C-alpha positions in Angstrom: 0.0 0.2 0.1 1.5 3.5 -1.0 2.0 5.7 2.0 0.2 9.1 2.2 3.5 11.0 1.7 4.5 8.9 -1.4 1.3 10.2 -3.1 2.2 13.8 -2.2 5.4 13.2 -3.6 3.8 11.8 -6.9 1.8 14.6 -7.0 4.1 17.6 -6.3 6.5 16.2 -8.9 4.0 16.9 -11.5 4.0 20.3 -10.4 7.8 20.8 -9.6 9.2 18.9 -12.9 8.1 21.5 -15.3 10.1 24.1 -13.4 13.4 22.0 -13.5 12.9 20.8 -17.1 13.3 24.6 -18.7 17.1 23.8 -18.0 16.7 21.3 -20.9 13.8 22.1 -22.9 14.2 25.8 -23.2 16.7 28.2 -25.6 18.2 30.5 -23.0 20.2 28.0 -20.8 22.0 25.9 -23.9 22.7 29.7 -25.3 24.2 30.8 -21.9 26.2 27.6 -21.9 26.9 28.2 -25.3 28.7 31.7 -24.7 31.0 29.8 -22.6 32.6 28.2 -25.6 30.7 24.9 -25.7 30.0 23.4 -29.0 26.7 22.0 -28.7 23.8 21.1 -27.3 25.3 17.8 -25.3 28.3 19.8 -24.2 25.9 22.1 -22.4 24.2 19.0 -21.0 26.9 17.2 -19.6 28.8 20.5 -18.4 25.7 22.2 -16.6 24.5 18.8 -14.8 27.7 17.4 -13.9 29.1 20.9 -12.8 28.2 20.7 -9.6 30.5 17.0 -9.1 33.4 19.2 -10.0 36.1 18.1 -12.4 35.7 14.2 -12.2 36.4 11.5 -14.5 33.9 10.8 -17.0 33.4 7.3 -15.8 32.1 8.8 -12.2 29.3 11.0 -14.1 28.5 8.1 -16.5 27.9 6.0 -13.1 26.0 8.9 -11.6 23.9 9.7 -14.6 23.3 5.7 -15.0 21.4 5.9 -18.2 23.5 6.8 -21.3 25.5 4.3 -23.3 29.1 3.5 -23.1 31.0 6.3 -24.0 28.6 9.1 -24.4 29.6 11.0 -21.3 33.5 10.4 -22.2 32.6 12.6 -25.6 32.1 15.5 -23.7 33.7 15.3 -20.1 36.3 16.3 -19.2 36.8 17.9 -22.4 34.3 20.4 -21.7 36.8 21.6 -18.6 38.9 23.0 -21.4 36.7 25.3 -22.7 35.1 26.7 -19.1 34.7 26.1 -15.5 32.3 24.1 -13.3 31.7 27.4 -11.5 31.0 29.2 -14.9 28.8 26.3 -16.3 26.7 26.4 -12.8 26.3 30.5 -13.3 25.3 30.2 -16.8 23.0 27.1 -16.3 21.1 29.4 -13.7 21.1 32.4 -15.4 19.7 30.6 -18.5 17.1 28.7 -16.8 15.7 32.0 -14.6 15.4 33.8 -17.9 13.6 30.9 -19.7 11.0 30.8 -16.7 10.5 34.4 -16.8 10.1 34.7 -20.5 7.4 31.5 -20.5 5.6 32.6 -16.9 5.3 36.4 -18.0 3.3 38.1 -15.5 3.3 35.3 -13.4 7.0 35.5 -12.8 6.5 38.5 -10.3 3.5 37.0 -8.6 3.6 36.3 -4.8 2.8 32.7 -5.3 6.6 32.6 -7.0 8.2 34.1 -3.4 5.9 31.6 -1.5 6.8 28.4 -3.3 10.4 29.2 -3.4 10.6 29.4 0.1 8.5 26.1 0.9 9.8 24.3 -1.8 13.3 25.5 -0.5 12.8 24.2 2.9 11.7 20.8 1.6 14.5 20.6 -1.0 17.4 21.0 1.7 16.0 19.0 4.3 16.4 15.4 3.0 19.3 13.0 3.7 22.5 13.3 1.1 23.1 9.6 2.0 23.3 7.5 -1.2 22.1 10.8 -3.1 25.3 11.7 -5.6 23.7 14.0 -7.7 21.6 15.4 -5.1 24.5 16.0 -2.5 26.5 17.8 -5.1 23.8 20.5 -5.8 23.2 20.5 -2.0 27.0 22.0 -1.8 25.8 24.8 -3.8 24.4 28.2 -2.2 21.0 28.8 -2.4 20.2 31.7 -4.4 18.7 34.8 -3.0 16.1 35.9 -5.9 13.0 34.1 -6.0 12.7 32.7 -9.2 16.2 31.6 -9.1 15.3 29.9 -5.8 12.2 28.3 -6.9 14.4 26.9 -9.9 17.1 25.8 -7.8 14.9 23.9 -5.2 12.8 22.4 -8.3 16.5 21.1 -9.5 17.5 19.7 -6.1 14.2 17.9 -5.8 14.6 16.5 -9.2 17.8 15.1 -8.5 16.8 13.7 -5.1 13.9 12.0 -6.9 16.5 11.0 -9.9 18.9 9.3 -7.3 16.0 7.4 -6.0 15.0 6.3 -9.2 18.6 4.8 -10.0 18.4 3.1 -6.8 15.0 1.7 -7.4 16.4 0.6 -11.0 19.0 -1.2 -9.5 17.1 -3.0 -7.1 15.1 -4.3 -9.6 17.7 -5.3 -11.9 17.0 -2.7 -14.7 20.2 -1.3 -16.3 20.1 2.1 -17.4 19.6 1.3 -21.0 16.9 -1.1 -20.0 15.4 1.5 -18.3 14.6 3.6 -21.6 13.2 0.3 -23.3 11.0 -0.2 -20.2 9.8 3.1 -20.3 8.9 3.7 -24.3 7.3 0.3 -24.0 5.2 1.2 -21.3 4.2 4.6 -23.2 3.4 2.4 -26.5 6.7 3.6 -28.1 9.0 1.1 -30.0 12.0 0.6 -28.6 13.6 1.8 -31.5 11.9 5.0 -31.7 12.2 6.5 -28.5 14.9 9.3 -28.3 17.1 8.3 -25.8 18.1 5.1 -27.3 17.0 5.2 -31.2 20.6 6.2 -32.2 21.9 2.9 -30.7 23.4 0.5 -33.4 20.3 -1.9 -34.4 22.4 -4.9 -32.7 22.8 -3.5 -29.5 19.0 -2.3 -29.3 18.0 -5.6 -30.1 20.1 -7.2 -27.6 18.7 -4.9 -25.0 15.1 -6.2 -25.9 16.2 -9.8 -26.4 17.7 -9.8 -23.0 15.0 -8.3 -21.3 12.6 -10.9 -23.4 14.9 -13.7 -21.9 13.9 -12.3 -18.2 10.0 -12.3 -19.1 9.8 -8.7 -19.0 8.9 -8.6 -22.8 6.6 -10.6 -24.4 6.5 -12.3 -27.9 4.9 -9.4 -29.4 7.7 -6.8 -28.5 5.7 -5.3 -26.0 5.9 -5.4 -22.0 4.6 -8.8 -20.5 2.4 -8.7 -17.3 5.7 -9.2 -15.3 7.5 -6.3 -17.1 4.5 -4.0 -16.6 4.4 -4.9 -12.7 7.9 -4.3 -12.6 7.5 -0.8 -14.2 5.1 0.2 -11.7 6.9 -1.1 -8.9 9.8 1.1 -9.8 7.4 4.2 -10.1 6.1 3.5 -6.8 9.5 2.7 -5.0 10.6 6.0 -6.5 7.9 7.9 -4.8 8.6 6.3 -1.8 12.3 7.2 -1.8 11.1 10.8 -3.1 8.8 11.3 -0.1 11.1 12.1 2.9 12.1 15.3 1.2 8.7 16.6 2.2 8.6 15.3 5.8 9.3 18.5 7.0 6.4 20.3 5.9 3.1 20.9 7.7 0.1 19.8 5.6 -1.0 23.4 5.2 2.1 23.9 3.9 1.9 21.1 1.3 -1.8 22.6 0.3 -0.4 26.0 -0.2 2.5 24.6 -2.3 0.1 22.8 -4.7 -1.9 26.0 -4.9 0.9 28.2 -5.9 2.7 25.7 -8.1 -0.4 24.8 -9.9 -0.7 27.7 -11.9 2.9 28.1 -12.8 3.4 24.2 -14.3 -0.1 24.7 -16.0 1.7 27.4 -18.1 5.1 25.6 -18.4 3.5 22.5 -19.4 1.5 24.2 -21.9 4.7 25.7 -23.5 6.5 22.3 -23.0 8.8 24.2 -20.7 10.3 25.8 -23.8 
């Protein structure tokens, strides 16, 4: 049975995720990072997201990010640090993300809801344990911004990485590898694995081997879609992810959680409608 707080964590994820996603969907964060001399979108992704870890080897980032094919991280790290520094990447990522949020939200960007949500979300985002949460722990070492929109984005990003670390733990416990996680998600959404954006570029032989391995374990049925066991595994992973995300919200009272939903809902509605772009 799902706990009440896990249900709350799932609900808040729906409202928090669009705030964090501007970093990956909108133009401004990429443009801010490109202005540092980075060469392409994936340079910007790896530099921006990995920057809180510092100048660690590609193997460490590969392990922490979990779901990239072997060698993908190494095409960008540590080479991006010949072009800029982690500190510059962190600042550019924040500046671009805040600019994107302000553009998309328009008049809502200066509403009292932003400051209220930023305060409460920051309380939650800085309250959870960092044990076993590599990406979350790295972000926790950064100073919390003072400006409300920057603080809201920072808190949403913290909670996204906190949830992501828990999701990796849930996948590992279920025996699902990083690339297998993409197959599992794609098939659960009715998308053939070879058409899913994060893995469609893999050589056909590599992708076939992934799906065949999952079929051998009973996760994929003869027709190429998830079996009953595959669907149950996916549902269990998502439920466990919610449970592991819940501790971040332990610190909030029910009234604070309810107000947070009221403040975030109109913001997330606009962001979702825009595709966080």
